[in-house]
N, C-alpha and C positions, 0 to 999 in steps of 0.2 A: 262595350264601346264600339261604335260603327266605323267602317271605312266607306266613304261615299264618293261618288263621282259628281263633279260639277262641270257643266258645259256652258260657259258664258257665250251668249249669242244675242247681241243687241241688233236692233233694226237700224235703218238709215245708212247703209253702206253707200259710199259715194262713187266708188269705181265700178262696182257690180251691183246693180239694183236688185234688192231682195236676195243678196248673196247667200245667206244662210239657208234659204229654202230653194235655191236653184237646183234643178235636177242634175245629179252626177250619176250617170248610169240610170238605174231604175229607182234610185232613192234621192230625196232631197239631201243637200249637203250635210245638214245637221244630223240627219238620221244615221249616217255612217258612224259617227261617234257614239250615238245612243246604242246602236246595235253592237258595237265593239264592247261597250260597257256591259251589256246584257250577256255577252258571251263569256264574261269574266265574273259571273255571279258568285263564284266561290270566294272571291276577294271583295267585290263591291256589293254592299248591302242595299243601297238606294242610289238612284240616278236622278239628278236635278239639272234642269236647264234654267239659267238665269237670263231673263229677257225683259225688254220693255216693249216688245212688238207682238201684236195680237196674232198675226199670221204665224210667226215663229212659235208662239205659245200653242196654237192649234196643232201645228205639225208635231211638236214635241209630245203633246198629249196623245196624239194618234199613234205614235211609235212607242208609247209606254213609259215615258219619262214623267217625273213630277216637275212642276214649274214653280219657280220663284219669280214673282213680279218685281222686276228691278225698277226702282224709282228713277225718274227722269234726271234727277240731280246727280246720279252716278252712271249715266248712260251716254255721256258725251264722247267725242272723238279722242280727247286728251285724258280721259279718266283711266287710271291704271287697272289692270285686271284684278289686282288684289282687292279693290273696292267691291267688286261684284262677289268675290268669294267670301269676304268678310260679312257682307250684308246677308248672303245666303246662310251662313252659319248662325247669324243672329236670328234669322227667321226659323231655322230648323230646330235649334235648341242645343243642349249641352252634352248630348250623348255621342258626339262625333269625335273620334280620335285622329283619323287620317282622312285627308282629302286628295283624291286623284283628279287633277285638272286635265281635262281633255278639250283641246281647242277645236272648234268646228272647222276651222280653216286648214287643219291637218287631218284629212278624212281617213287616210290609210295608215295602218300600223301593222307591223309583223304580228302574227297570231299569238306567239308566246311572249311578246314584249312585256306586258303587264305582269305576268306571272314571274318572269325572271327578274324584272326590276323590283317587284315587291319583295321577293325572297331576299334580295341583296339589301334592300331598305330595312327589312326586319332584322336580318343577320347582323348588320352593322349598327343597329340601334340608332339609325340616323333621324334627324329632324326634317330632312328634305332630300329629294333626289330629282335630277332632271336629265333628259336625254341629250346627247351630243353626237356629232359625226365629224370625222376627220375631213379637213379641206385638202385638196390636192392641186389647188390653183396657185399661180404666182401672182401675188398682190403687190401693189405699189401705190405711191401717192404722186400727185402732180404738184410740184413746188416751183414757182417762178417759170411756168410753162415747160418744165422739164419733168420727165418721169423718174421717180426715185423708187427702186425696188424696196419692198418692205420685208418680205420673208425669204428673200433669195438674193443671189448676185447674178448679174448677166452671164449667161452661158451655163449656169448650174442646172443639172438634170432635175426634173420634177421628182423623181424617186429619192433624191438626196435632200429634199427640203426638210427643214426642222418641222416636226408635226405641229400643226395648228388645228383647232377644232371650233365648230360653230354650234350654237344652241339650236337644235332643229325643230323644237316645238311639239314633238310627238307626244310627250308624256311628262307630267310633273307629279310628284307625290310629296305632300307636306303634312306636318302635324297641324291639326286645327289650332292648337295653341300658338303656333308660329304665325299663322294667317291672322289671328286676332291681334298680332303686333304689327300688322301691315307688311308682312314678309312672306314671300313664296319660296325663294331660294336663299338659304342662309349662307354664311361664310363657310360653314362646315358641310354644305350639301355634297352629296355623292354625284359625280358625273358618270352617267351610264352610257357607254358608247354603243351606237347603232350603226352598222354598216349595211345599209339597205336602200334601195331606190326610193322607198317611201319617205325617207328622210329629206328628200328633195322636192316633195309635193307640199307646197304651202300656198294657199290660195288668197291672193290679194288683188290681182288684176285679171282682166278677161283672158289673157293668154295663159295665166296659171290654171284657170278652169279648163281651158282647152287641153293643156298638158295633162291635167288630172284625168280628163275623160279618155285621153289616149292610153294612159297607164291602166285605167279601169277596164277598158276594152281588151287590153292584152291579158289582164288577169282573168277576166270573164271567159276569154277564149280558151283558156287552159283548163277550165273546170270540166 
């Protein structure tokens, strides 16, 4: 039974034209996730890109991934990611046990992240795992034009905040059988904490791409 990586990458991004094949450093955006999966070949047996876009398909093939042609019917803005994963599994066959979801919009991941996360996933005999990071900001809501603190009280020190966490999107691991039920993260999923600057790189808008390029140049300069 295989462990595979699936990278969903539809075309038609509205905020960044051709987002998934925009250059980030020396590689197209989607290539960063493909290359990361290739570096974890001791865990990942096959790498698939699910896309409805001819240029993304061409790029994925150039970097050594296999491609699942995603139907237009499940490629819209509002379609959940699990639809692409479920369709990919249906196309691949029944010999897949685990799916590693790598989002193209999260191009950077700590080198040992997958190895450490997968070890925990297997050790706990989990059906799913996802990465999280701690938030250190003071959040609030606007109610009747007044600010109401949500996770703190006025004057409270940031270091004394009750810990809150956010889903950073770096990595998801799920049983294929869970995805077949239209679920990526179950109620029993393991939250895997990541304290790293990469957890804050998530590309949705042009300024996110600029920030990612800044981080990439800093990393590249240290090599």
